[in-house]
Steps between C-alpha positions, in 0.01 A plus 500: 500500500782741586678447166167567317455826685860594436453435128217753500753761610756380234711316751596159389656257749628145443298205616560318829432546862863599594490786235171625624599480864826693420294764325253515791778553749631788288153660502470458870839664552370802305643453162182481299537545124355811330122455448185709499382656822315203652768262377744512802208448730373193317850355468565545873166332584550199260874472592395496872261213436751302307771537775258407780360190307847365382533225760135392432580484127800276550317247735329292226832482310684373812233249580516366143878476533461294808246258336729476198789390707296225680338351189706258292304563171524879542876464561536311177301759310727771644793346312348630174690811389341810648277262709360704790258388769200654326579317167548177682180518688310597186633211303432261783150636539425457129641153451470329835715191519575501117370144465270613208802522276674205352838680457667830522415583142129484569542726802693746294238477222226578752685816570529588129880443501516237229337455167179295494494138384377599150742788439866538427665555161187439309477134586257324721669371814388206726629440849723203498692320759871441486667163553458530876141618491381852591778697620432627857180527694384823667320294760841379628562831664177505684 
Protein backbone atom coordinates (compact mmCIF):
# COMPACT_ATOMS: atom_id res chain seq x y z
CA UNK A 1 0.00 0.00 0.00
CA UNK A 2 2.82 2.38 0.84
CA UNK A 3 4.56 1.76 -2.50
CA UNK A 4 1.26 2.51 -4.29
CA UNK A 5 0.80 5.77 -2.43
CA UNK A 6 4.39 6.76 -3.11
CA UNK A 7 3.91 6.06 -6.82
CA UNK A 8 1.05 8.59 -6.80
CA UNK A 9 3.63 11.18 -5.75
CA UNK A 10 6.13 10.01 -8.37
CA UNK A 11 8.36 8.21 -5.88
CA UNK A 12 9.32 4.70 -6.98
CA UNK A 13 10.81 2.28 -4.46
CA UNK A 14 12.13 -1.24 -5.04
CA UNK A 15 10.02 -4.16 -3.88
CA UNK A 16 10.74 -5.95 -0.63
CA UNK A 17 10.00 -5.51 3.03
CA UNK A 18 13.60 -4.57 3.86
CA UNK A 19 13.59 -1.72 1.32
CA UNK A 20 10.22 -0.45 2.53
CA UNK A 21 11.26 -0.65 6.18
CA UNK A 22 14.43 1.31 5.42
CA UNK A 23 12.40 3.97 3.64
CA UNK A 24 9.89 4.09 6.53
CA UNK A 25 12.75 4.59 9.02
CA UNK A 26 14.09 7.47 6.92
CA UNK A 27 10.63 9.09 6.88
CA UNK A 28 10.28 8.61 10.65
CA UNK A 29 13.66 10.31 11.11
CA UNK A 30 12.33 13.31 9.20
CA UNK A 31 13.82 12.84 5.77
CA UNK A 32 10.57 12.59 3.80
CA UNK A 33 10.99 13.15 0.05
CA UNK A 34 9.51 16.19 -1.69
CA UNK A 35 5.77 15.77 -2.19
CA UNK A 36 2.58 17.84 -2.17
CA UNK A 37 1.44 19.41 1.11
CA UNK A 38 -0.39 16.38 2.47
CA UNK A 39 2.34 14.00 1.29
CA UNK A 40 4.65 14.15 4.31
CA UNK A 41 1.75 13.61 6.73
CA UNK A 42 0.49 10.59 4.80
CA UNK A 43 4.01 9.21 4.49
CA UNK A 44 4.64 9.59 8.23
CA UNK A 45 1.33 7.87 9.04
CA UNK A 46 1.88 4.93 6.69
CA UNK A 47 5.55 4.61 7.65
CA UNK A 48 4.62 4.52 11.32
CA UNK A 49 2.09 1.77 10.66
CA UNK A 50 4.66 -0.24 8.72
CA UNK A 51 7.30 0.10 11.44
CA UNK A 52 4.88 -0.86 14.22
CA UNK A 53 3.57 -3.91 12.35
CA UNK A 54 6.97 -5.21 11.20
CA UNK A 55 7.27 -7.99 13.79
CA UNK A 56 3.69 -9.11 13.08
CA UNK A 57 4.41 -9.28 9.35
CA UNK A 58 7.44 -11.52 9.88
CA UNK A 59 5.66 -13.97 12.21
CA UNK A 60 4.01 -16.10 9.46
CA UNK A 61 7.33 -16.36 7.60
CA UNK A 62 9.11 -17.51 10.75
CA UNK A 63 6.37 -20.08 11.48
CA UNK A 64 6.53 -21.42 7.92
CA UNK A 65 10.33 -21.65 8.18
CA UNK A 66 9.97 -23.74 11.36
CA UNK A 67 7.45 -26.06 9.72
CA UNK A 68 9.68 -26.42 6.65
CA UNK A 69 12.65 -27.50 8.75
CA UNK A 70 10.60 -30.17 10.51
CA UNK A 71 8.89 -31.72 7.45
CA UNK A 72 10.93 -34.17 5.34
CA UNK A 73 9.04 -33.50 2.10
CA UNK A 74 9.33 -29.74 2.48
CA UNK A 75 13.07 -30.06 3.15
CA UNK A 76 13.40 -32.00 -0.10
CA UNK A 77 11.42 -29.38 -2.01
CA UNK A 78 13.65 -26.66 -0.56
CA UNK A 79 16.58 -28.20 -2.45
CA UNK A 80 15.06 -26.89 -5.69
CA UNK A 81 17.03 -23.82 -6.84
CA UNK A 82 15.41 -20.73 -5.32
CA UNK A 83 13.20 -23.06 -3.27
CA UNK A 84 11.76 -21.06 -0.42
CA UNK A 85 9.34 -22.14 2.31
CA UNK A 86 6.35 -20.60 0.52
CA UNK A 87 7.22 -22.39 -2.72
CA UNK A 88 7.71 -25.72 -0.95
CA UNK A 89 4.42 -25.45 0.94
CA UNK A 90 2.52 -24.45 -2.21
CA UNK A 91 3.88 -27.41 -4.18
CA UNK A 92 3.17 -29.82 -1.34
CA UNK A 93 -0.35 -28.46 -0.93
CA UNK A 94 -1.11 -28.85 -4.62
CA UNK A 95 0.35 -32.33 -5.20
CA UNK A 96 0.03 -34.00 -1.81
CA UNK A 97 2.15 -37.16 -1.66
CA UNK A 98 2.91 -37.14 -5.40
CA UNK A 99 1.58 -40.66 -5.83
CA UNK A 100 -0.65 -39.62 -8.71
CA UNK A 101 2.44 -39.24 -10.94
CA UNK A 102 4.16 -42.31 -12.42
CA UNK A 103 7.46 -40.50 -12.83
CA UNK A 104 9.21 -37.16 -12.67
CA UNK A 105 8.28 -36.31 -16.26
CA UNK A 106 4.57 -36.56 -15.49
CA UNK A 107 5.04 -34.29 -12.50
CA UNK A 108 6.99 -31.76 -14.59
CA UNK A 109 4.33 -32.02 -17.32
CA UNK A 110 1.58 -31.24 -14.81
CA UNK A 111 3.42 -28.02 -14.07
CA UNK A 112 3.74 -27.24 -17.79
CA UNK A 113 7.51 -27.73 -17.78
CA UNK A 114 7.68 -30.43 -20.47
CA UNK A 115 6.00 -30.83 -23.85
CA UNK A 116 2.85 -32.92 -23.91
CA UNK A 117 2.80 -36.52 -25.13
CA UNK A 118 1.57 -35.52 -28.58
CA UNK A 119 4.01 -32.69 -29.23
CA UNK A 120 7.67 -32.26 -29.98
CA UNK A 121 9.33 -31.74 -33.35
CA UNK A 122 6.11 -32.34 -35.27
CA UNK A 123 5.94 -36.03 -34.37
CA UNK A 124 3.45 -37.76 -32.14
CA UNK A 125 5.13 -39.06 -29.02
CA UNK A 126 4.06 -41.93 -26.83
CA UNK A 127 5.30 -42.55 -23.31
CA UNK A 128 7.54 -45.56 -23.24
CA UNK A 129 9.50 -47.45 -20.68
CA UNK A 130 13.21 -47.96 -20.88
CA UNK A 131 14.80 -51.36 -20.32
CA UNK A 132 14.52 -50.99 -16.54
CA UNK A 133 10.88 -49.87 -16.62
CA UNK A 134 9.60 -46.42 -15.75
CA UNK A 135 12.47 -44.33 -14.50
CA UNK A 136 11.82 -43.13 -10.97
CA UNK A 137 8.61 -42.79 -9.04
CA UNK A 138 7.46 -39.58 -7.41
CA UNK A 139 5.62 -41.62 -4.77
CA UNK A 140 8.99 -42.84 -3.49
CA UNK A 141 9.70 -39.52 -1.77
CA UNK A 142 6.37 -39.52 0.05
